[in-house]
C-alpha angles and dihedrals in degrees: 000000000000094000089052090052092049089050093051092043091050094046095046092044093050102096092045094047092049091064092039123108087224092066092054098046112126092034093277118141110243093231133027143112114326095232092053093045090051091048093052094046090048096047098040103034105015089238126157135181110275098164142011140174137190118242123214091251090059096259120139115227111203132185116207123188139178112250092253093041093243091132137020139186134194115208129180120205115198126213089252090065096256114131122193135186109237102175138005131179150137139268105038117190128193115225128203114250115262114234125235090264095046096261120137112262123231 
């Protein structure tokens, strides 16, 4: 459920994020080819994909983080081949999955 909500928020925020100074922080263009964006995120911030999901419109939503979680990026790749940064930040933290009855997973 949360993953679907994140996908929806990321997709709906994409046009606003593309024009936002947040999306261009670090000197990265907000949109471009996926391979080039991945190369730049890897070389500049040591980020790599850690999660992804498929949106109903066929777009792929990816979360990239640095190994230590110091930086993170959310990128959306559209079926037409365009990829755009929709959010960037610092201090990524992995959470344990919550079980179906609300218990913390192992």
